[in-house]
Backbone as numpy.savetxt, mean C-alpha at the origin, in Angstrom:
# Nx Ny Nz CAx CAy CAz Cx Cy Cz
-6.80 -10.23 -11.93 -7.66 -9.05 -11.93 -6.77 -7.82 -11.93
-7.13 -6.83 -12.71 -6.37 -5.59 -12.79 -7.24 -4.43 -12.34
-6.67 -3.54 -11.56 -7.33 -2.30 -11.16 -6.53 -1.19 -11.81
-7.16 -0.45 -12.70 -6.43 0.60 -13.39 -7.33 1.76 -13.73
-6.69 2.89 -13.92 -7.34 4.07 -14.47 -6.66 4.29 -15.81
-7.46 4.26 -16.87 -6.89 4.39 -18.21 -6.43 5.83 -18.44
-5.15 5.99 -18.69 -4.58 7.30 -19.00 -4.33 7.34 -20.51
-4.95 8.27 -21.18 -4.83 8.36 -22.64 -3.38 8.39 -23.10
-2.53 9.06 -22.33 -1.13 9.18 -22.73 -0.27 8.04 -22.19
-0.85 7.13 -21.46 -0.10 6.01 -20.90 0.30 4.99 -21.94
1.32 4.21 -21.61 1.78 3.17 -22.52 1.09 1.83 -22.28
0.64 1.57 -21.07 0.05 0.28 -20.74 -1.45 0.34 -20.54
-1.94 1.29 -19.75 -3.36 1.28 -19.40 -4.30 1.39 -20.59
-4.01 2.18 -21.65 -4.93 2.18 -22.80 -5.04 0.81 -23.47
-3.92 0.08 -23.51 -3.95 -1.26 -24.11 -4.78 -2.22 -23.25
-4.60 -2.14 -21.94 -5.39 -3.00 -21.05 -6.86 -2.62 -21.11
-7.13 -1.35 -21.21 -8.52 -0.87 -21.25 -9.25 -1.33 -22.52
-8.49 -1.63 -23.58 -9.09 -2.07 -24.84 -9.37 -3.57 -24.88
-8.98 -4.29 -23.83 -9.20 -5.74 -23.80 -10.66 -6.08 -23.50
-11.06 -7.25 -23.95 -12.41 -7.76 -23.69 -12.31 -9.09 -22.96
-13.39 -9.46 -22.32 -13.44 -10.75 -21.63 -13.05 -11.85 -22.63
-12.12 -12.70 -22.21 -11.65 -13.79 -23.06 -10.37 -13.47 -23.81
-9.97 -12.18 -23.87 -8.71 -11.83 -24.51 -7.56 -12.41 -23.71
-6.47 -12.71 -24.37 -5.30 -13.30 -23.74 -4.33 -12.21 -23.30
-3.83 -12.35 -22.08 -2.80 -11.46 -21.54 -1.71 -12.34 -20.97
-0.47 -12.07 -21.32 0.64 -12.83 -20.78 1.08 -12.19 -19.46
1.15 -12.98 -18.42 1.64 -12.54 -17.12 2.75 -13.50 -16.73
3.91 -12.97 -16.40 5.04 -13.80 -16.04 4.77 -14.65 -14.81
5.45 -15.77 -14.71 5.27 -16.71 -13.61 5.92 -16.25 -12.31
7.04 -15.57 -12.42 7.82 -15.22 -11.24 7.76 -13.71 -10.98
7.22 -13.30 -9.80 7.23 -11.87 -9.50 8.66 -11.39 -9.34
8.88 -10.16 -9.73 10.22 -9.61 -9.59 10.10 -8.14 -9.21
11.22 -7.55 -8.95 11.23 -6.16 -8.56 11.54 -6.04 -7.08
11.25 -4.87 -6.56 11.61 -4.57 -5.18 10.41 -4.58 -4.24
9.21 -4.80 -4.74 8.04 -4.79 -3.87 7.47 -6.20 -3.74
8.29 -7.08 -3.18 7.88 -8.45 -2.94 8.15 -8.79 -1.48
7.54 -9.82 -0.99 7.75 -10.24 0.39 9.21 -10.62 0.65
9.87 -11.16 -0.36 11.26 -11.58 -0.21 12.20 -10.41 0.08
11.81 -9.21 -0.29 12.65 -8.03 -0.07 12.58 -7.49 1.35
11.60 -7.92 2.13 11.41 -7.38 3.47 12.35 -8.10 4.44
13.17 -7.35 5.18 14.09 -7.99 6.13 13.35 -8.89 7.12
13.97 -10.00 7.46 13.33 -11.03 8.29 12.89 -10.53 9.66
13.58 -9.54 10.22 13.24 -9.08 11.57 12.02 -8.16 11.62
11.48 -7.80 10.48 10.33 -6.91 10.45 9.05 -7.69 10.77
8.32 -7.23 11.77 7.11 -7.92 12.20 5.83 -7.17 11.87
5.95 -5.87 11.59 4.78 -5.06 11.24 4.95 -4.53 9.82
3.96 -4.78 8.99 4.00 -4.37 7.59 2.97 -3.28 7.35
3.43 -2.14 6.86 2.57 -1.01 6.52 2.52 -0.88 5.01
1.33 -0.93 4.43 1.12 -0.84 2.99 0.42 0.49 2.72
1.16 1.47 2.21 0.67 2.83 2.02 0.42 3.08 0.54
-0.85 3.28 0.17 -1.18 3.41 -1.25 -2.08 4.60 -1.52
-2.05 5.01 -2.80 -3.02 5.98 -3.30 -3.74 5.35 -4.48
-5.01 5.70 -4.65 -5.79 5.30 -5.82 -5.70 3.83 -6.16
-5.44 3.57 -7.45 -5.41 2.19 -7.94 -4.18 1.42 -7.47
-3.24 2.09 -6.82 -2.05 1.41 -6.31 -2.37 0.48 -5.14
-3.61 0.47 -4.69 -4.01 -0.50 -3.67 -3.98 -1.93 -4.25
-4.07 -2.05 -5.56 -4.11 -3.36 -6.23 -2.98 -4.29 -5.83
-1.72 -3.87 -5.96 -0.63 -4.77 -5.57 -0.68 -5.15 -4.09
-1.16 -4.25 -3.26 -1.23 -4.54 -1.83 -2.32 -5.56 -1.52
-3.41 -5.52 -2.26 -4.43 -6.54 -2.08 -3.88 -7.91 -2.46
-3.03 -7.94 -3.49 -2.38 -9.20 -3.88 -1.43 -9.68 -2.78
-0.70 -8.77 -2.17 0.21 -9.14 -1.07 -0.60 -9.69 0.10
-1.75 -9.08 0.38 -2.60 -9.57 1.48 -3.15 -10.96 1.20
-3.34 -11.30 -0.07 -3.84 -12.62 -0.44 -2.83 -13.73 -0.16
-1.56 -13.37 -0.06 -0.50 -14.36 0.13 -0.56 -14.96 1.54
-0.56 -16.26 1.62 -0.56 -16.95 2.92 0.68 -16.56 3.72
1.79 -16.34 3.04 3.03 -15.95 3.72 2.85 -14.64 4.49
2.11 -13.70 3.93 1.87 -12.42 4.61 1.13 -12.66 5.91
0.09 -13.45 5.84 -0.72 -13.75 7.02 0.09 -14.45 8.10
0.96 -15.35 7.71 1.73 -16.13 8.67 2.94 -15.37 9.22
3.52 -14.52 8.41 4.80 -13.90 8.75 4.68 -12.68 9.67
3.66 -11.86 9.47 3.61 -10.58 10.17 2.64 -10.60 11.34
3.07 -9.98 12.43 2.19 -9.84 13.60 1.07 -8.85 13.32
1.39 -7.79 12.59 0.42 -6.76 12.25 0.64 -6.30 10.82
-0.47 -6.03 10.13 -0.42 -5.46 8.79 -1.38 -4.28 8.77
-0.92 -3.16 8.24 -1.76 -1.97 8.12 -1.88 -1.62 6.64
-3.11 -1.58 6.16 -3.39 -1.21 4.77 -3.96 0.21 4.78
-3.25 1.13 4.15 -3.68 2.52 4.05 -4.03 2.80 2.60
-5.23 3.34 2.38 -5.67 3.66 1.03 -6.08 5.13 1.01
-5.30 5.95 0.33 -5.57 7.39 0.23 -6.13 7.70 -1.16
-7.26 8.39 -1.17 -7.94 8.73 -2.41 -8.45 10.17 -2.34
-8.93 10.66 -3.47 -9.47 12.01 -3.49 -10.90 12.06 -2.94
-11.73 11.12 -3.37 -13.15 11.12 -3.03 -13.56 9.76 -2.48
-14.60 9.74 -1.66 -15.09 8.50 -1.04 -15.39 7.43 -2.09
-15.91 7.84 -3.25 -16.27 6.88 -4.29 -15.06 6.08 -4.79
-13.86 6.57 -4.56 -12.65 5.88 -5.01 -12.14 4.84 -4.01
-12.81 4.71 -2.88 -12.44 3.68 -1.90 -12.98 2.33 -2.38
-12.24 1.70 -3.24 -12.65 0.46 -3.91 -12.34 -0.77 -3.06
-12.94 -1.90 -3.44 -12.67 -3.21 -2.85 -13.01 -3.28 -1.37
-14.02 -2.56 -0.94 -14.37 -2.56 0.48 -14.78 -3.95 0.98
-15.54 -4.69 0.19 -15.95 -6.03 0.62 -14.73 -6.95 0.75
-13.83 -6.88 -0.21 -12.61 -7.71 -0.17 -11.76 -7.34 1.05
-11.66 -6.07 1.34 -10.87 -5.62 2.49 -11.50 -6.15 3.78
-12.81 -6.09 3.89 -13.49 -6.61 5.08 -13.27 -8.12 5.21
-13.28 -8.84 4.10 -13.02 -10.28 4.13 -11.60 -10.56 4.61
-10.65 -9.77 4.13 -9.26 -9.95 4.55 -9.09 -9.63 6.03
-9.78 -8.60 6.51 -9.70 -8.25 7.92 -10.21 -9.41 8.79
-11.27 -10.04 8.35 -11.80 -11.20 9.08 -10.79 -12.36 9.03
-10.20 -12.58 7.87 -9.21 -13.65 7.71 -8.01 -13.44 8.63
-7.55 -12.20 8.74 -6.38 -11.89 9.57 -6.70 -11.80 11.06
-7.95 -11.94 11.42 -8.39 -12.03 12.81 -7.83 -10.93 13.71
-8.02 -9.68 13.27 -7.61 -8.53 14.08 -6.19 -8.06 13.85
-5.42 -8.78 13.07 -4.02 -8.37 12.82 -3.89 -7.49 11.59
-4.98 -7.29 10.84 -4.99 -6.39 9.68 -5.84 -5.18 10.03
-5.22 -4.02 9.92 -5.93 -2.76 10.16 -6.05 -2.04 8.82
-7.18 -1.39 8.61 -7.43 -0.64 7.38 -7.68 0.82 7.75
-6.96 1.71 7.07 -7.14 3.14 7.29 -7.37 3.80 5.94
-8.54 4.41 5.80 -8.86 5.17 4.60 -8.51 6.64 4.84
-7.99 7.28 3.79 -7.70 8.71 3.83 -8.34 9.32 2.59
-9.18 10.32 2.78 -9.84 11.00 1.67 -9.38 12.46 1.70
-8.86 12.95 0.59 -8.24 14.28 0.61 -9.17 15.43 0.21
-10.21 15.17 -0.57 -10.99 16.28 -1.11 -12.42 16.39 -0.59
-12.75 15.58 0.39 -14.06 15.69 1.02 -14.00 15.06 2.40
-14.92 15.44 3.24 -15.03 14.85 4.57 -15.79 13.54 4.43
-15.26 12.49 5.03 -15.86 11.16 4.89 -15.83 10.48 6.26
-17.01 10.08 6.73 -17.07 9.36 8.01 -16.19 8.11 7.96
-15.43 7.91 9.02 -14.59 6.73 9.11 -13.27 6.84 8.39
-12.98 8.01 7.81 -11.72 8.20 7.08 -11.01 9.44 7.61
-9.69 9.39 7.56 -8.91 10.58 7.83 -9.03 11.52 6.63
-8.80 12.79 6.84 -8.84 13.77 5.75 -7.43 14.32 5.55
-6.97 14.38 4.32 -5.65 14.95 4.05 -4.76 14.00 3.27
-3.48 14.02 3.62 -2.47 13.26 2.90 -1.69 12.33 3.84
-1.19 11.25 3.28 -0.46 10.23 4.05 0.72 10.82 4.82
1.63 11.60 4.19 2.81 12.04 4.94 2.47 12.90 6.16
1.48 13.76 6.04 1.09 14.59 7.17 0.56 13.73 8.32
-0.21 12.69 7.98 -0.75 11.82 9.02 0.34 10.98 9.67
1.38 10.66 8.94 2.52 9.97 9.55 3.22 10.90 10.54
3.48 12.12 10.10 4.25 13.06 10.92 3.51 13.52 12.17
2.20 13.69 12.07 1.47 14.18 13.26 0.95 13.06 14.15
1.20 11.80 13.78 0.81 10.66 14.61 -0.61 10.18 14.43
-1.40 10.86 13.61 -2.80 10.45 13.45 -2.96 9.13 12.70
-2.01 8.79 11.84 -2.07 7.50 11.15 -1.85 6.36 12.14
-0.88 6.52 13.01 -0.62 5.52 14.05 -1.82 5.39 14.97
-2.41 6.52 15.33 -3.59 6.51 16.21 -4.75 5.79 15.54
-4.96 6.04 14.25 -6.06 5.38 13.52 -5.82 3.88 13.40
-4.58 3.49 13.15 -4.26 2.07 12.97 -4.14 1.32 14.30
-3.83 2.05 15.34 -3.62 1.47 16.67 -2.46 0.47 16.68
-1.46 0.76 15.86 -0.24 -0.04 15.80 0.93 0.94 15.94
1.76 0.78 16.96 2.88 1.72 17.12 3.94 1.53 16.04
4.61 2.61 15.71 5.75 2.54 14.79 7.01 2.22 15.59
7.82 1.29 15.03 9.06 0.90 15.70 10.15 0.76 14.63
11.25 1.48 14.81 12.30 1.45 13.80 12.95 0.08 13.66
12.84 -0.76 14.68 13.47 -2.08 14.59 12.55 -3.16 14.02
11.24 -2.85 13.84 10.35 -3.92 13.36 9.23 -3.46 12.43
9.18 -2.19 12.07 8.16 -1.70 11.14 8.76 -1.56 9.74
8.06 -2.11 8.76 8.48 -2.00 7.37 7.33 -1.40 6.56
7.66 -0.51 5.63 6.67 0.21 4.84 6.90 -0.02 3.35
5.83 -0.38 2.66 5.82 -0.32 1.21 4.94 0.86 0.84
5.44 1.68 -0.08 4.74 2.89 -0.52 4.53 2.76 -2.01
3.28 2.91 -2.45 2.99 2.75 -3.87 1.89 3.71 -4.27
2.10 4.40 -5.39 1.05 5.27 -5.90 1.57 6.54 -6.53
0.83 7.59 -6.31 1.14 8.90 -6.85 2.59 9.28 -6.51
3.39 9.68 -7.51 4.80 9.99 -7.25 5.01 11.06 -6.17
4.12 12.04 -6.08 4.27 13.07 -5.04 4.06 12.47 -3.66
3.08 11.57 -3.53 2.86 10.90 -2.24 4.05 10.02 -1.89
4.56 9.29 -2.87 5.71 8.41 -2.62 6.90 9.23 -2.13
7.19 10.31 -2.80 8.32 11.16 -2.42 8.12 11.78 -1.05
6.95 12.39 -0.83 6.69 13.07 0.44 6.61 12.09 1.60
6.06 10.91 1.38 5.97 9.91 2.43 7.36 9.35 2.75
8.16 9.12 1.72 9.54 8.67 1.94 10.30 9.70 2.78
10.14 10.99 2.44 10.80 12.05 3.22 10.29 12.07 4.66
8.99 11.87 4.85 8.42 11.84 6.20 9.01 10.68 7.00
9.14 9.52 6.38 9.71 8.37 7.08 11.16 8.62 7.47
11.92 9.24 6.60 13.31 9.59 6.93 13.32 10.55 8.12
12.42 11.53 8.09 12.32 12.49 9.20 11.98 11.78 10.51
11.24 10.70 10.43 10.86 9.93 11.62 11.93 8.92 12.05
13.05 8.85 11.30 14.15 7.98 11.69 14.24 6.65 10.96
13.49 6.49 9.87 13.52 5.25 9.10 14.47 5.39 7.92
14.98 4.24 7.45 15.92 4.21 6.33 15.30 3.50 5.12
15.65 4.00 3.95 15.23 3.33 2.72 15.91 1.96 2.67
15.16 0.96 2.28 15.70 -0.40 2.19 16.46 -0.55 0.88
17.65 -1.09 0.98 18.47 -1.42 -0.18 18.90 -2.87 -0.04
19.09 -3.53 -1.14 19.52 -4.93 -1.05 20.86 -5.06 -0.34
21.72 -4.08 -0.49 23.03 -4.15 0.14 23.03 -3.63 1.58
21.91 -2.94 1.98 21.81 -2.43 3.35 20.34 -2.38 3.74
19.96 -3.28 4.67 18.56 -3.38 5.07 18.05 -2.08 5.66
16.79 -1.79 5.37 16.14 -0.59 5.88 14.69 -0.87 6.20
13.91 0.20 6.28 12.53 0.11 6.73 11.48 0.37 5.67
11.85 0.91 4.52 10.81 1.20 3.53 11.36 1.10 2.12
10.42 0.81 1.23 10.71 0.79 -0.20 9.48 1.31 -0.90
9.64 1.68 -2.15 8.52 2.33 -2.84 8.48 1.97 -4.31
7.33 2.27 -4.87 7.07 2.06 -6.29 6.20 3.22 -6.74
6.66 3.93 -7.75 5.78 4.94 -8.36 4.82 4.20 -9.27
3.56 4.58 -9.23 2.57 3.82 -9.99 2.32 4.40 -11.37
3.06 5.39 -11.76 3.06 5.86 -13.15 4.29 6.66 -13.41
């Protein structure tokens, strides 16, 4: 399943948007890149998945993995969108929360309207002022919290800067850290 917003000037989404049920799409067998469970240092027990818009898609796939459920004590899924209508996959998220039996927390952030049950604003500001931690009810710990950041490039950059300000390090294969990111366009 793909979650996408077709961008007319994009190289991939217009092609995917033109597909019909039954069309063939090649998907590689082996995931690769830097946003996989294998990239997370073994000592990390809390996983924070920070997304905007359609970038929640890869995180839903990570939540589907049995390894995620077994490996982490706590998982926090953050989905930041402009409007309440963009808070997609609510039923699937509720099913995952039940599956994780209280170890999965979901925090919605809506930036352009007030929405009951959601924070208002942007991810980096909520990290810096502590309201994201308060909403998730999971403390941040430099020795055991790991963050994947995926979505709007401005959010990725600003959130990465906020994490550095809070004392976290970017994860590199040659030097373990606390966060990694993927720009979603």
